[in-house]
C-alpha positions in Angstrom: -14.5 24.8 138.5 -11.3 26.0 140.3 -10.0 29.6 139.9 -6.5 30.8 139.6 -4.9 32.4 142.6 -1.6 33.8 141.2 -2.8 35.0 137.8 -5.4 37.6 137.0 -6.3 37.9 133.3 -9.0 40.2 132.0 -9.9 41.5 128.6 -9.7 45.3 128.6 -10.0 48.3 126.4 -6.3 49.3 125.9 -6.8 53.1 125.9 -9.2 53.0 128.9 -6.6 50.8 130.7 -3.8 53.2 130.0 -5.9 56.3 130.9 -7.0 54.9 134.3 -5.5 57.1 137.1 -4.0 54.1 138.8 -2.1 52.7 135.7 1.6 53.3 135.9 3.9 50.9 134.0 7.6 50.3 134.7 9.9 48.5 132.2 12.4 46.5 134.3 16.1 46.8 133.8 16.5 43.3 132.3 14.1 44.1 129.4 15.6 44.6 126.0 15.7 48.1 124.5 12.8 49.4 122.5 13.5 48.4 118.9 10.4 48.8 116.8 11.2 50.4 113.5 9.2 52.5 111.1 7.9 49.4 109.3 6.3 48.1 112.5 4.8 51.6 113.2 3.5 51.8 109.7 1.6 48.5 110.1 0.2 49.5 113.5 -1.0 52.8 112.1 -2.6 51.0 109.2 -4.5 48.6 111.6 -5.7 51.6 113.6 -6.9 53.4 110.5 -8.7 50.3 109.3 -10.6 49.7 112.6 -11.4 53.4 112.9 -13.5 53.2 109.7 -15.5 50.1 110.8 -18.8 50.2 112.8 -18.8 50.6 116.6 -19.0 46.8 117.2 -15.7 46.2 115.5 -12.6 46.1 117.7 -8.9 45.3 117.1 -7.1 42.8 119.4 -3.4 43.6 120.0 -2.6 40.5 122.1 -1.8 40.1 125.7 0.1 42.4 128.1 1.9 40.6 130.9 2.9 42.4 134.1 3.4 41.9 137.8 2.4 44.2 140.6 5.4 45.8 142.4 5.0 44.7 146.0 7.2 47.2 147.7 9.6 50.0 147.0 12.6 47.6 146.8 11.0 45.8 143.8 11.5 46.9 140.1 8.9 49.5 140.6 7.2 51.3 143.5 4.1 50.0 145.3 1.1 50.1 143.1 3.0 50.2 139.8 2.9 47.4 137.2 6.2 45.9 136.2 6.0 45.1 132.5 7.1 41.6 131.5 5.8 41.2 128.0 4.3 44.0 125.8 6.9 46.7 126.1 7.2 47.2 122.3 3.5 47.6 121.7 2.8 49.8 124.7 5.7 52.1 124.0 4.7 52.5 120.3 1.2 53.3 121.3 2.5 56.0 123.7 4.6 57.5 121.0 1.5 57.6 118.7 -0.6 59.3 121.4 2.2 61.8 122.0 2.3 62.7 118.4 -1.5 63.2 118.3 -1.3 65.2 121.5 1.3 67.6 120.2 -0.6 68.0 116.9 -3.8 69.3 118.5 -2.8 70.7 121.9 -2.9 74.3 120.7 -6.3 74.3 119.0 -8.4 71.4 120.5 -7.9 71.5 124.3 -10.6 68.9 125.0 -9.1 66.3 122.8 -5.6 67.2 124.0 -6.7 66.5 127.6 -8.1 63.1 126.6 -4.8 62.2 125.0 -2.8 63.6 127.8 -4.5 61.2 130.3 -2.9 58.3 128.4 0.5 59.8 128.8 0.8 61.6 132.1 0.5 60.4 135.7 -2.6 61.7 137.4 -0.9 61.8 140.8 1.5 64.6 139.6 -0.8 67.5 138.7 1.9 70.0 139.3 4.4 67.9 137.3 7.1 68.0 140.0 8.1 64.4 139.9 11.4 63.5 138.1 9.5 61.0 135.9 6.0 62.0 134.8 5.0 59.6 132.0 2.7 56.7 132.7 5.2 54.4 131.0 8.7 54.5 132.5 11.4 52.7 130.5 14.4 51.4 132.3 16.7 54.1 133.8 19.0 54.3 130.8 16.3 55.5 128.5 13.6 57.0 130.8 14.7 60.6 130.4 15.1 60.2 126.7 11.6 58.8 126.4 10.1 61.6 128.5 11.9 64.2 126.3 10.2 62.8 123.2 6.7 62.3 124.7 6.4 65.5 126.7 8.9 67.9 125.1 9.4 67.1 121.4 11.3 70.4 121.0 14.1 69.1 123.2 14.3 72.1 125.5 13.5 70.4 128.8 16.3 67.9 129.0 19.2 69.2 126.9 21.6 66.7 128.4 19.7 63.9 126.6 20.1 65.4 123.1 22.7 63.1 121.7 21.1 59.9 122.9 17.6 61.2 122.0 18.6 61.8 118.4 19.8 58.2 118.1 16.8 56.6 119.7 14.0 54.7 118.2 11.7 56.9 120.3 12.7 59.9 118.2 12.4 58.1 114.9 9.0 56.5 115.5 7.6 59.6 117.1 8.7 61.6 114.1 7.0 59.0 111.8 3.7 59.3 113.6 3.9 63.1 113.7 4.5 63.2 110.0 1.9 60.7 109.0 -1.2 62.0 110.8 -2.4 65.4 109.6 -4.3 67.6 112.0 -7.7 66.8 110.4 -7.1 63.1 110.8 -6.3 63.1 114.5 -10.0 62.4 115.6 -10.1 59.4 113.2 -6.9 57.9 114.7 -8.1 58.6 118.2 -11.3 56.8 117.3 -9.3 53.8 116.1 -7.1 53.8 119.2 -10.2 53.6 121.4 -11.1 50.4 119.6 -8.0 48.5 120.6 -8.3 45.7 123.1 -5.9 43.4 124.9 -5.8 40.8 127.6 -4.2 42.3 130.7 -2.4 39.5 132.6 -1.3 40.4 136.1 0.8 38.0 138.1 0.6 37.5 141.8 3.7 36.9 144.1 3.5 33.1 143.7 3.5 33.1 139.8 6.7 32.4 137.9 7.0 35.4 135.5 9.7 34.0 133.3 8.0 30.7 132.9 4.8 32.4 131.8 6.6 34.7 129.5 8.3 31.8 127.8 5.0 30.0 127.4 3.4 33.0 125.7 6.3 33.6 123.4 7.8 30.3 122.4 4.9 28.0 121.6 3.3 27.4 118.3 4.4 28.4 114.8 3.9 31.9 113.5 1.3 32.3 110.8 2.6 32.3 107.3 1.9 34.9 104.7 -0.9 33.1 102.9 -2.5 32.2 106.3 -2.5 35.8 107.3 -4.0 36.8 104.0 -6.7 34.2 104.5 -7.6 35.5 107.9 -7.5 39.1 106.7 -9.9 38.4 103.8 -12.4 36.7 106.0 -12.1 38.9 109.1 -15.2 40.9 109.9 -17.6 38.8 107.7 -20.5 36.9 109.1 -20.3 33.2 109.3 -22.5 32.8 106.2 -20.3 35.3 104.2 -17.1 33.6 105.4 -18.4 30.2 104.2 -19.4 31.7 100.8 -15.9 33.2 100.2 -14.2 30.1 101.5 -16.1 27.6 99.4 -16.5 29.7 96.2 -13.0 31.3 96.0 -10.5 30.3 98.6 -10.8 26.5 98.4 -10.4 26.6 94.6 -7.3 28.8 95.0 -5.8 26.3 97.4 -6.7 23.4 95.2 -5.1 25.1 92.1 -1.9 26.2 93.8 -1.3 23.4 96.4 2.1 23.8 98.1 2.9 26.8 95.9 0.1 28.9 97.4 2.6 31.3 99.0 4.4 31.8 95.7 1.1 32.4 94.0 0.2 35.3 96.2 3.6 36.8 95.8 3.5 36.5 92.1 0.0 37.9 91.9 1.0 41.0 93.9 4.1 41.5 91.7 1.9 41.3 88.6 -0.8 43.7 89.9 1.5 46.2 91.6 4.4 46.2 89.2 6.7 46.2 92.3 9.0 43.5 93.6 7.8 41.7 96.7 10.5 40.1 98.9 10.5 36.3 99.0 10.5 36.1 102.8 10.9 38.1 105.9 8.8 40.6 107.8 5.5 39.3 106.4 6.3 41.1 103.2 3.7 39.4 101.1 1.0 39.9 103.6 1.9 43.6 104.0 1.9 44.1 100.3 -1.5 42.4 100.0 -2.9 44.7 102.7 -1.7 47.7 100.8 -3.0 46.5 97.4 -6.3 45.3 98.8 -7.4 47.5 101.7 -10.5 46.6 103.7 -13.3 46.1 101.2 -17.1 45.6 101.2 -18.5 42.2 100.3 -19.3 43.0 96.7 -15.8 44.3 96.1 -14.4 41.2 97.8 -16.4 38.9 95.6 -15.1 40.7 92.5 -11.5 40.6 93.6 -11.7 37.0 94.8 -13.2 35.9 91.5 -10.1 37.4 89.7 -7.8 35.7 92.2 -9.5 32.4 91.5 -9.1 32.9 87.7 -5.4 33.6 88.1 -5.0 30.5 90.3 -6.5 28.5 87.4 -3.7 29.9 85.2 -1.2 29.2 87.9 -2.2 25.6 88.0 -1.4 25.3 84.3 2.0 27.1 84.7 2.9 24.6 87.5 1.9 21.7 85.2 1.9 22.7 81.5 0.6 19.2 80.5 -2.8 20.6 81.6 -2.7 23.1 78.8 -4.9 22.0 75.9 -2.9 23.7 73.2 0.2 21.5 72.7 2.5 24.3 71.5 1.5 26.7 74.3 2.0 23.9 76.8 5.5 23.2 75.3 6.4 26.8 75.6 5.3 27.0 79.2 7.4 24.0 79.9 10.4 25.7 78.3 9.8 28.7 80.6 9.8 26.4 83.6 13.4 25.5 82.8 14.3 28.8 84.4 12.1 28.4 87.5 9.1 30.5 88.4 10.5 33.9 88.5 8.7 35.1 85.4 5.3 33.8 86.4 3.8 37.3 87.1 4.5 38.3 83.5 3.4 34.9 82.1 0.2 35.0 84.2 -0.9 38.4 82.7 0.1 37.4 79.2 -1.9 34.1 79.5 -4.9 35.9 81.0 -5.0 38.4 78.1 -4.8 35.4 75.6 -7.6 33.6 77.5 -9.8 36.7 77.4 -9.2 37.3 73.7 -7.3 40.5 74.3 -4.2 39.1 72.5 -3.9 36.1 70.1 -2.1 32.8 70.3 0.9 34.0 68.2 1.5 37.0 70.6 1.4 34.8 73.6 3.9 32.4 72.1 6.1 35.3 71.0 6.1 36.6 74.6 7.1 33.2 76.0 9.9 33.0 73.4 11.2 36.4 74.3 11.1 35.5 78.0 13.2 32.4 77.3 15.7 34.3 75.2 16.1 37.0 77.9 16.6 34.5 80.7 19.0 32.2 78.7 21.1 34.9 77.3 21.5 36.6 80.6 22.4 33.3 82.3 25.0 32.6 79.6 26.4 36.1 80.1 26.7 35.7 83.9 24.0 38.2 84.6 21.4 37.7 87.4 17.8 37.2 86.5 16.6 38.4 89.9 14.4 41.6 90.2 13.5 41.7 86.5 9.9 40.7 86.4 8.4 43.7 88.1 9.9 46.1 85.5 8.6 43.9 82.7 5.1 43.8 84.2 5.2 47.6 84.3 6.3 47.8 80.7 3.6 45.4 79.6 1.0 47.8 81.0 2.1 50.2 78.3 1.5 47.7 75.6 3.2 44.8 73.7 5.7 47.1 72.0 6.8 48.6 75.3 7.4 45.1 76.7 9.5 44.1 73.7 11.6 47.3 74.1 12.0 46.6 77.8 13.2 43.0 77.2 15.6 44.1 74.5 17.2 46.7 76.7 18.3 44.1 79.3 19.0 41.2 76.8 22.7 40.6 75.9 23.6 41.1 72.3 24.5 38.4 69.7 28.1 39.5 69.9 28.3 39.0 73.7 26.5 35.6 73.5 28.9 34.4 70.8 31.9 35.2 73.0 30.3 33.6 76.1 29.3 30.4 74.3 32.8 30.0 72.8 34.5 29.8 76.2 31.8 29.3 78.8 30.0 26.2 80.2 26.6 25.8 78.6 23.8 26.3 81.1 20.5 24.4 80.9 22.3 22.0 78.5 19.4 19.5 78.2 17.0 22.3 77.3 19.3 24.0 74.8 20.4 20.9 73.1 16.9 19.6 73.0 15.6 22.7 71.2 18.6 22.7 68.8 18.0 19.0 68.0 14.2 19.5 67.6 13.3 17.3 70.5 9.7 17.9 71.5 10.1 17.7 75.3 10.5 20.8 77.4 14.0 20.1 78.7 13.5 16.7 80.3 15.1 14.1 78.1 14.3 10.9 80.0 11.0 10.4 78.2 12.8 10.7 74.9 15.4 8.1 75.8 18.2 10.6 75.4 21.0 11.9 77.5 23.8 14.5 77.2 26.9 13.3 75.5 30.3 14.9 75.9 32.2 14.2 72.7 35.5 14.8 74.4 34.8 13.1 77.8 35.1 14.9 81.1 37.4 12.3 82.4 39.2 10.6 79.5 41.1 7.4 79.9 44.8 7.5 79.1 44.0 5.5 75.9 41.4 7.9 74.7 42.2 9.5 71.3 40.6 12.2 69.2 42.3 11.3 65.9 43.2 7.6 66.2 46.9 8.3 66.4 47.8 10.0 69.6 46.6 8.8 73.0 45.5 11.1 75.7 48.5 10.2 77.8 50.7 11.6 75.0 49.1 15.0 75.0 51.1 17.8 76.5 49.9 19.5 79.7 48.8 22.6 77.7 46.9 20.5 75.3 45.1 18.6 78.0 44.2 21.8 79.8 42.8 23.4 76.7 40.7 20.3 76.0 39.4 20.3 79.6 38.5 24.0 79.3 36.3 23.4 76.3 34.7 20.2 77.5 31.5 21.8 78.9 31.0 24.2 76.0 28.3 24.1 73.4 30.6 22.7 70.7 31.5 19.6 72.7 28.0 18.6 73.7 25.3 16.7 71.9 22.4 14.4 72.6 22.5 10.6 72.1 20.2 7.7 72.7 20.7 6.0 76.1 21.5 2.6 74.4 24.1 4.1 72.2 25.7 6.0 75.1 26.0 2.8 77.1 27.7 1.0 74.2 30.1 3.9 73.7 31.1 4.2 77.3 34.9 5.0 77.5 35.2 4.7 73.7 37.6 6.9 71.7 36.3 9.5 69.3 37.0 7.4 66.1 35.1 4.5 67.6 32.0 6.6 68.3 32.4 8.5 65.0 32.2 5.3 63.0 30.0 3.0 65.0 27.6 5.1 67.2 27.0 8.7 66.0 25.7 7.6 62.5 23.1 5.5 64.2 21.5 8.3 66.1 18.1 9.6 65.0 19.2 13.2 65.7 20.8 15.2 62.9 22.6 17.2 65.7 24.5 14.1 66.5 24.9 12.3 63.1 26.6 15.5 61.8 29.5 14.9 64.2 30.3 11.7 62.2 31.5 13.8 59.4 34.3 15.3 61.5 37.6 13.4 60.9 39.2 14.2 64.3 38.1 15.7 67.5 40.1 18.3 69.4 40.0 22.0 70.3 39.7 23.2 66.7 36.8 20.9 66.0 35.0 22.0 69.2 35.5 25.7 68.4 34.3 25.2 64.8 31.1 23.4 66.0 30.5 26.0 68.7 30.6 28.7 66.0 28.1 26.8 63.8 25.7 26.0 66.6 25.9 29.5 67.9 24.3 30.8 64.7 21.4 28.5 65.2 21.3 29.5 68.9 20.9 33.2 68.2 18.1 32.4 65.7 16.1 30.3 68.2 16.8 32.5 71.2 16.6 35.7 69.2 17.0 39.3 70.5 14.1 41.5 69.5 15.0 43.7 66.5 14.6 47.1 68.2 17.1 49.8 69.1 18.4 49.0 72.5 21.3 50.0 74.7 23.5 48.1 77.2 22.1 49.2 80.5 25.3 48.3 82.4 23.4 46.3 85.0 21.3 49.3 86.0 18.3 48.7 88.3 15.2 50.9 87.8 14.6 52.9 90.9 11.2 51.3 91.3 12.9 47.9 91.6 15.6 49.1 94.1 15.8 47.0 97.3 14.0 48.4 100.3 16.0 47.6 103.4 14.8 48.0 107.0 16.8 50.2 109.3 20.4 51.0 108.4 22.1 47.8 107.6 25.9 47.5 107.6 27.3 49.0 104.4 24.5 51.3 103.6 26.9 54.2 103.1 28.3 52.5 100.0 25.2 50.8 98.6 25.3 52.4 95.2 28.2 52.8 92.7 26.3 55.6 91.0 22.8 56.8 90.0 21.5 57.6 86.5 19.0 60.4 86.7 17.4 61.1 83.3 20.7 60.6 81.5 22.8 62.4 84.1 25.5 60.5 86.0 25.3 61.2 89.7 28.1 60.2 92.1 25.6 59.2 94.8 26.5 56.3 97.0 23.7 56.0 99.6 19.9 56.3 99.9 20.1 59.2 102.4 22.0 61.4 99.9 19.8 60.2 97.0 16.7 61.1 99.0 18.0 64.6 99.7 19.2 65.2 96.1 16.0 63.9 94.5 13.7 66.1 96.6 15.9 69.2 96.1 16.0 68.6 92.4 12.3 68.1 92.1 11.7 71.1 94.3 13.5 73.1 91.7 12.0 71.4 88.6 8.5 70.3 89.5 7.5 71.8 92.9 3.8 71.3 92.5 4.2 67.5 92.2 6.4 67.4 95.3 4.0 69.4 97.3 1.0 67.2 96.2 3.0 64.0 97.0 4.0 65.3 100.4 0.5 66.5 101.3 -1.0 63.1 100.4 1.7 61.0 102.1 2.2 63.2 105.1 5.8 64.2 104.4 8.6 64.6 104.1 8.0 68.4 103.5 6.9 70.5 106.4 6.4 74.2 107.1 8.5 74.1 110.2 11.0 71.9 112.1 8.4 70.8 114.5 10.5 68.1 116.3 14.1 67.1 116.8 15.9 65.3 114.1 17.8 65.8 110.9 16.3 68.5 108.6 17.3 70.4 105.5 15.8 73.7 104.3 14.4 73.9 100.8 13.4 77.5 101.3 12.6 79.9 104.1 9.2 78.2 104.9 9.7 74.6 103.7 11.8 72.0 105.4 12.8 68.5 104.3 12.8 65.9 107.1 15.9 63.7 106.8 15.3 61.3 109.8 13.5 58.4 108.1 15.1 54.9 108.0 16.5 53.7 104.6 13.3 51.8 103.7 11.0 54.7 104.2 13.4 57.1 102.4 13.5 54.8 99.3 9.7 54.4 99.4 9.4 58.2 99.4 11.9 58.5 96.5 10.1 55.9 94.5 6.7 57.5 95.2 7.7 61.1 94.3 9.4 60.0 91.1 6.3 58.1 90.2 4.2 61.1 91.0 6.2 63.3 88.7 6.1 60.7 86.0 9.9 60.2 85.6 10.5 57.0 87.6 11.2 55.0 84.4 14.2 57.4 83.7 16.0 56.9 87.0 18.3 54.0 87.7 20.7 52.9 90.4 23.9 50.9 89.9 24.6 48.7 92.9 28.1 48.5 94.2 29.7 45.3 95.2 28.7 46.1 98.8 25.1 46.8 97.8 24.8 43.6 95.8 26.0 41.6 98.9 23.7 43.3 101.4 
C-alpha cells in the first residue's frame, strides 16, 4: 500500500491539539471574516453539554481542520506556524468559548484557569511581550480585536480597537458564552470540550490547498432535517439497539409518511411544543427536535418513539383520508386537505384524542368543521393562514372551550364574509360549491362527473345574451365591466354535469335556462332555471341567498370574540437570525395586556419588557435569568450594550434579534402572561 507524501492526516483530540506548545494557527488574509452567529454558538454549546454528560468512551467529532505549514517567514505565517485553510469558524468559536470559561474562573480556580489558558496563549511568550499572544491569529484586520476579546474582555488593553470590537462577532459570541455558562457549570463544559475530536489535515509544499479545500466543501449533499433526526436518535446506541429502534419504530414512520416525512417531523414538533417551526433553513426542524427531545436513555427513547410511530399512523390517514374507516370523518379530513397541510398539527392531536377515547366522534367532527370555517373565512377575507396553528395547539391544551374561543377570535365575522363574497372571487370554488350542492366528494369533482359552471361566461361571445333581447356586443362598456367584475363571484358560479356543460358550450343564458339547467341532478343548478334573465342584479341576488347558506355551513363559533386586527401572539412572532435589513421597523405596534405600545423593533421591545417585568414581577425575571444564564447580571462584566435596572442589576442588550425574541417569549411565558402580549407587524416586517 502506498502512502501519501504531501498530505498528513491524523485524528486528534481537539483540546489537546490546541493546548500543545507548538500549536500556533494563522488565518490567512484571503479567508473570509469570522461570521458565526449566536445560533451556531448555541448549537455548539448544546453539543458540548450533551457529550459532557456521556461516559468516558463517548466523543464528539467536529469534522476536519485543514492547514498547511508555513515554510518561511515570507509565507502567510512564520516558520512553524499552521496556516488555516478550512476550519476557521469552528476553531475561532472554540477559542471564544474557552476564553469565556477562563475569565469566569480565573479569580477562584487557578488550576483550571491555567489549563484553559494553555488553549489560548502561546507558550513561547511567557512574559507576554509579543504583539500577538493568542494561539489563533486572525488576519491582520481583526487580530487585535480578537486578542482584546480573548485576553482583555474589559477592553482596557487596546482602546483603539473599541469601535470595531463592539461591532464584531467575536464580541457577540464571547458575550453569549460568558452569559450562558455559570461558574458552577464550567467544569462540565471543560469536560465536554476535552471530548471533542477532529481530523487534522496538514498539507506539504507539493499539495494543492485550494483543490483540497474545494473537494472537502463542495462534494455531496447536506443532510436533510429528517436524516439528521434519524442519526441523532440512533447515535450512541449499540448495533442491536439501533436495529431495534430502526425496525420497530423508524421504518414504520418512514412507511407511513413517505415523501412527507420532513413535514411530519415539523408538524409533530409544532404540535408538541406549541411553537412555530420554520419550514426550511438553518436545520430548524432538527434544532427544534434536539431541544424537545434531548439525549435520552433507551427506555425513554422507546416510549417516545412509540408515540412518534402512533402519530405517523395518524399522519398516513391525514395524507390519504380514504384510509379512514369512518366515512364522515374521512370526508371531513378530505375537506381539511383542501387548504393544504398547515393545520395538521392540530388535527393530529384532535384525532389522537378521539382514537384514545378522550373525546368523542362528534367533537372531532366539530373541530374539523371549525378548522374549515376558520381557513375559508380568512381566505375569503384576504387574511393569511400562516402561523396560526401553533397558537391553536396551545389553546387546545387548555381544553375544547379554549380552542373554540381561540378560533373565534381570529375568524372573520358574518358581516365581513357577506361583503367579501358579494364582490370578491370565490376561493376553493369546487369545494365550496360541492358542499353547498351536497356533493359527497371532498372538493374533487372529477369522480362525480361535475365541473364548475360560470353562468355568465368569463369570455362571452358577441352574440351572448342574458335576457334573449340584447346581445353582449350591445352592452355599454360600463355594463360589460360590471358583469366581468362579478363573473368569479359566488352568485355567478354553480356545478353542472360534464355532458350538459359540453352541450351548452358558448350558449346564451336563455338557452341554458330552458334546455340544460333543468336537467341537472343538483338543486343548486336547477334553481337557476327559475331566473328569467341573467345580469348583475341576478348575480347579486343569488350571492346574497347562497351567502346565508354559506355562513350556516362554515359557521363562526357562537362565543364573544373580538377583531384582533391581525395581531400575532408574541409566542408566534418570527425569530430572525442576526439583524436583517428593516429590523428597525419590524412592528407597527405592540399590545401588552391591553396597553398600546409604540414599539417598532425587537431591541426596544426586549428592553421595555424586561424593565416592565422588573417593576411588576421581579422574582419571575430573576428566576428566568438564573435558569437561562441571562440577560440579567450583577455587573457589566464585558464590553457591549448594557442598561441598568438598579444599582446592582444590569440588563445585557447585546444579543442578536433571534436571541432577544427568544428571551422575551421565555420570560413572558415564565410570568404567565405570554397569551396577553401581541405584535402587529408592519409592512416591512411582513415582507422580511
